[in-house]
C-alpha positions, -999 to +999 in steps of 0.1 A: -082-073+129-059-073+155-029-103+153-016-127+181+011-154+178+023-183+204+038-215+199+009-232+209-029-221+203-054-239+228-088-230+219-112-238+249-101-235+285-120-266+302-103-296+320-085-308+289-077-273+275-058-262+308-042-292+311-025-288+275-018-253+282+001-263+314+020-291+296+035-268+269+043-239+294+062-263+316+081-272+287+092-236+282+065-225+254+046-198+250+005-205+250-026-185+240-057-200+256-092-191+248-122-200+269-159-191+260-167-181+296-148-163+324-137-195+343-113-219+335-122-255+341-152-266+319-171-294+336-156-290+368-164-250+369-184-234+344-207-264+338-208-270+377-201-309+378-182-324+407-155-347+394-166-382+382-134-405+390-125-442+395-119-458+431-086-459+429-081-422+423-063-414+457-038-438+451-033-445+411-049-439+378-043-401+370-014-378+361+007-358+385-004-326+375-041-337+381-033-349+413-019-314+425-054-299+409-072-322+435-045-315+464-048-280+461-083-280+461-085-297+493-056-273+505-079-242+499-102-256+519-080-263+548-063-231+546-096-209+542-127-225+559-138-233+593-133-271+592-140-292+621-106-313+639-119-342+622-121-328+584-087-307+589-071-343+598-086-359+570-060-366+539-093-375+517-111-343+528-142-344+505-158-308+513-196-321+499-193-355+512-211-362+481-216-401+468-204-393+434-171-386+438-144-384+466-141-346+460-170-329+458-162-292+459-177-258+450-171-249+411-157-216+422-136-231+446-117-253+418-120-222+394-098-203+418-073-232+421-071-234+385-066-200+383-038-205+404-019-230+387-018-206+354-010-176+372+028-180+375+029-184+336+006-152+330+029-130+356+061-144+332+042-136+300+042-166+283+005-174+287-022-149+275-057-159+281-087-146+263-120-149+278-154-146+267-139-157+233-150-188+206-135-197+175-153-184+143-131-190+112-098-212+104-073-204+078-062-237+058-036-244+038-035-279+027-032-304+055-021-274+081-041-250+099-021-217+098-047-194+120-076-190+138-099-161+144-119-155+175-148-137+184-154-116+215-182-108+236-187-073+219-181-087+183-145-081+180-123-101+166-088-114+166-065-137+145-039-160+160-012-178+144+006-209+159+027-239+147+001-262+168-035-257+173-052-278+201-090-282+198-102-283+237-136-267+229-165-288+245-179-292+212-153-298+190-157-265+175-123-264+155-131-295+131-156-283+109-142-245+108-109-260+094-128-289+074-111-316+096-129-350+092-151-356+121-180-380+133-210-369+152-236-392+173-238-429+167-214-447+143-231-477+129-222-515+142-214-523+104-187-493+110-175-501+144-185-539+150-196-526+186-220-549+206-239-518+216-238-498+186-271-496+161-270-512+128-271-478+108-255-445+117-271-417+133-255-389+133-280-366+150-285-387+178-261-375+207-261-379+248-283-349+264-267-320+276-280-307+312-280-274+323-270-277+360-279-255+391-269-251+429-294-251+458-298-251+492-328-253+518-337-228+544-366-239+566-395-217+572-385-195+541-401-189+508-381-190+479-402-203+453-391-192+416-414-176+392-435-203+374-413-210+342-428-203+310-431-237+299-437-256+331-470-270+322-450-291+294-422-301+312-444-314+342-465-336+320-437-345+298-424-384+296-405-397+271-415-431+255-388-448+275-392-435+307-409-450+340-429-416+347-430-383+339-395-367+338-401-343+365-404-370+393-384-387+417-385-421+397-360-426+371-340-459+353-315-476+370-287-466+345-275-503+347-306-522+344-330-498+334-355-507+360-376-481+375-360-469+407-374-444+431-349-419+441-350-399+478-354-361+482-352-348+515-330-313+520-306-315+550-316-350+560-290-372+582-273-393+556-250-414+576-213-426+561-209-418+528-194-441+502-182-427+473-169-453+454-190-460+421-177-497+414-196-504+446-224-480+440-236-455+415-247-431+446-277-417+429-302-432+452-302-403+476-302-372+455-298-346+479-265-366+489-255-374+456-237-342+440-235-324+477-207-299+473-211-283+509-219-306+538-224-290+572-211-316+591-177-310+575-174-275+592-175-259+625-212-259+639-231-227+629-211-223+602-233-230+575-271-230+576-277-255+551-260-281+526-254-271+493-261-297+464-258-296+426-287-306+407-275-330+377-297-355+376-316-374+347-344-352+351-328-323+339-314-339+307-322-323+276-339-346+251-357-325+225-322-319+206-285-316+202-262-285+199-243-299+171-256-299+132-286-278+138-289-239+128-281-214+150-316-205+157-323-243+167-292-246+190-306-211+206-339-227+212-325-257+227-302-238+251-331-219+262-354-251+264-325-265+287-327-237+309-364-237+313-364-274+320-339-273+348-359-242+361-390-264+361-372-289+377-365-266+405-400-254+406-418-288+408-393-294+440-405-263+451-441-269+449-452-307+439-425-331+448-436-356+476-425-350+512-421-377+536-448-362+558-473-365+529-470-331+518-458-313+488-431-293+478-397-275+495-405-239+491-369-235+512-351-246+485-329-214+475-308-211+442-270-202+450-260-178+421-227-171+442-217-208+442-221-210+403-209-176+395-239-162+379-268-139+384-294-168+384-279-195+403-276-219+368-245-226+357-226-205+333-223-233+304-244-264+299-229-292+308-218-311+277-213-348+273-206-354+236-186-337+213-177-339+176-148-365+174-120-364+151-117-392+123-086-403+141-053-424+136-065-450+163-107-450+171-115-465+207-144-490+201-165-509+226-147-541+223-113-526+234-123-521+265-157-536+276-158-560+307-180-584+288-159-587+261-125-585+278-130-601+310-100-612+328-079-602+298-083-566+307-085-535+279-068-538+246-030-527+251-019-496+237+018-497+228+016-460+221+000-450+253-001-416+266-020-420+297-048-441+317-085-438+327-110-459+341-151-454+341-179-469+330-192-465+296-217-444+310-242-428+282-270-409+290-304-409+273-303-393+238-318-368+215-327-400+192-349-417+219-326-441+234-323-452+271-293-450+292-265-475+279-240-483+309-218-510+305-190-521+326-156-516+315-119-525+322-091-499+334-080-486+296-050-466+283-052-432+264-033-442+230-015-415+209-032-420+178-069-412+192-052-378+195-041-374+162-064-365+132-063-389+100-050-363+078-043-327+093-009-325+107-005-296+134-040-301+151-045-321+179-075-335+199-070-320+234-107-330+249-138-352+244-132-345+205-106-376+202-109-405+186-134-424+205-168-438+189-204-427+202-201-457+229-169-453+240-169-417+246-192-426+275-160-435+292-133-411+277-154-380+287-150-375+323-127-353+345-093-369+347-093-385+314-101-355+297-073-337+317-049-365+309-057-363+272-054-325+269-024-326+289-009-353+265-018-331+235+001-298+252+033-320+260+034-338+223+027-301+208+060-288+227+077-318+221+075-316+186+083-281+183+117-288+206+126-319+183+117-305+150+092-336+143+055-335+135+030-356+156+027-386+130+068-391+132+064-395+167+036-421+164+047-438+137+087-441+145+093-467+180+124-446+189+107-415+188+076-429+203+096-444+234+115-410+236+084-392+241+069-414+265+098-417+286+095-374+289+058-382+300+066-407+325+094-383+339+064-354+340+041-375+360+020-396+336+008-435+344+010-451+309-004-485+326-026-498+350-014-521+379-033-552+381-072-538+388-105-553+374-128-531+359-166-527+372 
C-alpha cells in the first residue's frame, strides 16, 4: 500500500475541506486533501446548490477568504462572459438573478475558481489532492488517529499519516471508522431541552437528501427524457403530511406548513429580483428561485435560454437515509433519488400544468455541461445532514432561537471562531416529519463545537460539528461550513506551530485569546454587529 505524509490531512473537499486546506496552507503547512468527486466545492459545485446566505453577506458576516471566493466568481464572469454594460458595472453581480441568493452561479464556474484558489499551493508542492478517493479505514492509538486509509476509483488504496486529521466529508465518514463518539438524526428533548425536539431520540430520522439537476428550455423542441423506471410510483407518491402528490406544483410553505402553489413558466419575465430570505424565501416562482444563468445579464442573443437548478422539495428523497444503513440499502436510496429527480423532470416535460391550459414543457433540456456529468444530474447528492461529533460544546436550539432569545440575541460564545446566520431550516425527513423552519438570531461558531469530547487530534471541519439535528438546520449552509472548516485548518496549523493540542487552546484563556487574535488578523469575524434575526 502506498504511504503519504502531511502536516494536516483533510478528508473531504467540500466547502469546509477547501477552506480548511487553505487556512493550513496559508500558515506554511503541508496538506493532503481528498475528495470523492473530481471537483472541489461540495454543495456549491459537485452537489449543484447555489449559496444559501444571509442578507448582510455583501457587507459583513463571512470570513475574508469566503468573500474572496465570492469576488473571484464575479470576476470570472466579468472577465470571460459577454455581460451587458449594466451587469458589468454592477458590484453585486448576480449571474443567475435567482431569488435564493445574491450570487447564483454555475457549479462549473465555482469549481474552476476554487481550483484556481488552491493552484499556487499545488505548484509549490505543499498541497496534494487525491480526487475520487474516500476513507475506508482508520488507525487509532488510544485517543489519537494515527493514519487513514483511502480507496480510489479502481480499488487501489493508499495510507496517510498526519499529526492532525480533519473530517470534512459530507457524511462524517471518519467518525465511525475511528470510533469517534457521534450522534445521528434527532436527539431527544430529554437530552437537549430543545423546544422542537421529539420526546425520544430518533437516530434514523434525518433530513432528506436530494439529487439536483440543471435544465434550460428551448421553445419548439422536444427533449423529453425516457420515462423513468419507477415513474408510476413517484407520480402517485404522496407523503402523509403533504398537501398534494409530491410531483406537483403545490407544496407546504416551510414557515407555516400551509399549502402553497408554486409557479413554473420557463423563461417568463420575472421583473426585479429580490434575493433576501429575511423578507421572502423566494421559492414561489420555481423558474427564478435557483436560476444560475439569466439571459438578461448577458449581451442580447448570447444565451438562448436561462438555466435553472432544480433543487425543490419535490425532489427531497424521503424513503430512507444514507447513514446507518447497509451498503445495499444505501445504493438503493441513491438510485431511488436519481429516479425521483428524473421523474420530476419527466413530469415537468409531460404533465405539468401550463398557463395556457395545456400540459408539459417538452422543450426542457438537461444541461450536462453545467453539472460536469454525462446526464445533467449533479455529480453527487445534496447532503443536508451529517453524522455529528459528541463535542465539547453542543449548540442547541434555545442558544439561538429568535422565539426564545428575542432581543437578547444568540447566546454569546467566548470561544468564538466565526459567525453565521440562517433560519433553522430543516427539510422533510426520512422519519415522516414535515419542515421545521424556525426563526433564529445571528450566531457565533464556538471552538468547542469543533472538538470531539475525547479524541485529541481530529477536528470537525464541516457539517459534522457539535450541533443537534435542530441546529444543524442553520449551521449547514455554505458560508458557515466554510468558516467551520477554515477555523479547523487554522487551529491545526496553530497547534503545530506552538506545540499545543486543541484542548489546550480551548481551555486556556491566554492561549485562546492568542488564537482568536490570529484569526482576526486573517480576516475572521468573531462577533456580529447589532442586527436582528429572522
